[in-house]
C-alpha positions as CSV (number, residue, x, y, z in Angstrom):
1,M,0.0,0.0,0.0
2,T,1.4,3.3,-0.9
3,N,0.9,6.6,0.9
4,E,-1.5,7.8,-1.8
5,Q,-3.8,4.9,-1.2
6,S,-6.1,4.9,1.8
7,V,-7.8,2.1,3.6
8,T,-11.5,2.1,2.6
9,P,-14.4,1.0,4.8
10,K,-14.6,-2.2,2.6
11,D,-10.9,-2.8,3.2
12,I,-11.5,-2.5,7.0
13,A,-14.2,-5.2,6.9
14,H,-11.7,-7.6,5.3
15,L,-8.6,-6.5,7.2
16,E,-9.8,-6.1,10.8
17,M,-10.3,-8.6,13.6
18,S,-11.6,-7.9,17.1
19,L,-9.1,-7.9,20.0
20,P,-10.8,-10.8,21.9
21,S,-10.7,-13.0,18.8
22,A,-7.0,-12.0,18.2
23,L,-6.1,-12.8,21.8
24,E,-7.8,-16.2,21.6
25,L,-6.2,-17.2,18.3
26,T,-2.8,-16.2,19.7
27,R,-3.5,-18.2,22.9
28,L,-4.3,-21.2,20.7
29,G,-1.0,-20.8,18.7
30,L,-2.8,-20.0,15.5
31,A,-1.7,-16.4,15.3
32,T,1.1,-14.1,16.2
33,L,0.6,-10.5,17.4
34,I,3.0,-8.2,15.6
35,D,3.3,-4.9,17.5
36,I,4.1,-2.3,14.8
37,R,4.5,0.6,17.1
38,Q,7.8,2.5,17.3
39,T,10.2,1.5,20.0
40,F,9.7,4.7,22.0
41,E,5.9,4.1,22.0
42,I,6.4,0.7,23.6
43,E,8.9,2.1,26.1
44,M,6.5,4.9,27.0
45,K,3.2,2.9,27.1
46,G,4.2,-0.6,27.6
47,A,4.6,-3.9,25.6
48,I,1.9,-6.5,24.9
49,P,3.1,-9.8,26.3
50,D,4.1,-12.4,23.8
51,S,3.9,-10.0,20.9
52,L,6.6,-9.6,18.2
53,H,7.9,-6.1,17.7
54,I,8.4,-5.1,14.1
55,P,8.2,-1.3,13.7
56,L,6.1,-0.4,10.6
57,F,8.0,2.7,9.6
58,E,11.4,1.1,9.7
59,V,9.9,-1.7,7.5
60,K,8.5,0.8,5.0
61,V,11.9,2.6,4.8
62,M,13.7,-0.8,4.4
63,L,11.3,-1.7,1.5
64,G,11.9,1.7,-0.2
65,H,8.5,3.2,0.6
66,A,8.2,6.9,1.0
67,L,6.9,8.0,4.4
68,S,4.3,10.7,4.9
69,E,5.4,13.8,6.8
70,D,3.5,12.5,9.9
71,E,5.1,9.0,9.6
72,Q,8.6,10.6,9.2
73,D,7.9,12.8,12.3
74,I,7.0,9.7,14.3
75,L,10.1,7.8,13.0
76,D,12.3,10.8,13.9
77,A,10.9,10.9,17.5
78,G,12.7,7.8,18.5
79,K,15.8,5.8,17.8
80,P,15.0,3.7,14.7
81,K,15.5,-0.1,15.0
82,D,17.8,-1.4,12.3
83,I,15.8,-3.9,10.2
84,D,17.4,-5.7,7.3
85,A,15.3,-7.3,4.5
86,K,16.7,-10.8,5.1
87,S,15.8,-10.9,8.8
88,F,12.4,-9.3,8.2
89,F,11.4,-11.8,5.5
90,T,12.9,-14.8,7.3
91,M,10.8,-13.9,10.4
92,I,7.6,-13.2,8.5
93,N,7.9,-16.3,6.3
94,Q,8.6,-18.5,9.3
95,L,5.5,-17.2,11.0
96,H,3.2,-17.1,8.0
97,H,4.3,-20.1,6.0
98,A,6.2,-22.5,8.3
99,R,3.9,-22.1,11.3
100,D,0.8,-21.3,9.2
101,N,0.0,-18.4,11.6
102,L,-2.2,-15.4,11.1
103,L,-0.2,-12.2,11.2
104,L,-2.1,-9.9,13.5
105,C,-0.8,-6.4,13.3
106,I,-1.4,-4.2,16.3
107,C,-0.6,-0.5,16.8
108,N,-1.7,2.1,19.3
109,S,-5.3,2.7,18.1
110,G,-5.8,0.4,15.2
111,R,-5.3,2.8,12.3
112,R,-1.6,2.1,11.4
113,S,-2.1,-1.6,11.8
114,L,-4.7,-1.5,9.0
115,S,-2.0,-0.1,6.7
116,A,0.5,-2.7,8.0
117,A,-1.9,-5.5,7.3
118,A,-2.7,-4.1,3.8
119,L,1.1,-3.8,3.1
120,L,1.7,-7.4,4.2
121,R,-1.1,-8.6,2.0
122,S,0.2,-6.7,-1.0
123,M,3.5,-8.5,-0.4
124,G,1.9,-11.9,-0.6
125,Y,0.9,-12.6,3.0
126,P,-2.9,-13.1,2.7
127,K,-3.3,-14.0,6.4
128,A,-2.4,-10.6,7.6
129,L,-5.0,-8.8,9.7
130,S,-5.3,-5.7,11.9
131,V,-6.4,-5.8,15.5
132,A,-9.3,-3.4,16.1
133,G,-8.6,-0.8,18.8
134,G,-4.9,-1.6,19.1
135,F,-2.9,-1.2,22.3
136,Q,-5.5,1.2,23.7
137,A,-8.2,-1.6,23.6
138,W,-5.7,-4.1,25.0
139,K,-4.9,-1.8,27.9
140,K,-8.5,-1.2,28.6
141,L,-9.2,-4.9,28.5
142,Q,-6.5,-5.4,31.1
143,T,-8.1,-2.9,33.5
144,V,-11.7,-4.3,33.2
145,P,-12.5,-5.9,36.6
146,I,-13.7,-9.4,36.3
147,A,-17.3,-9.8,37.6
148,P,-17.6,-12.4,40.3
149,T,-19.4,-15.4,39.3
150,A,-22.6,-16.3,41.1
151,P,-22.6,-19.5,43.0
152,S,-24.3,-22.2,41.1
153,T,-27.5,-23.5,42.6
154,P,-28.3,-27.2,42.6
């Protein structure tokens, strides 16, 4: 997906998965959460356990994609992680093809992860999806108190 293209509502319907579904598929070993936030975002807000960190903007630069002004500003805000093409494709191929996992992209709010899923699909990874609501939804889910279960009656 290039910067000129935008994700349409139809694309969202095909690219997005709910957080509870994503977490369950990950728990079952059928999917891998790929945190595409920048390193400084993870350092500031926290990491999602058992997720794989592959920062989207570094991948886009590595692939020769031009970044928008906003993307470049975000990239410049932190210390970029060096990603080389061989390592990136080895990792993605191992997850997608060898383990037959869904690639579930997650960002802060769910917007950038849509672009990441579309980018992966355009590169031949049809099992790439975006996690709706992103890290913010995950964080909210972690703070929701669990309602006590009522004792069962005979």
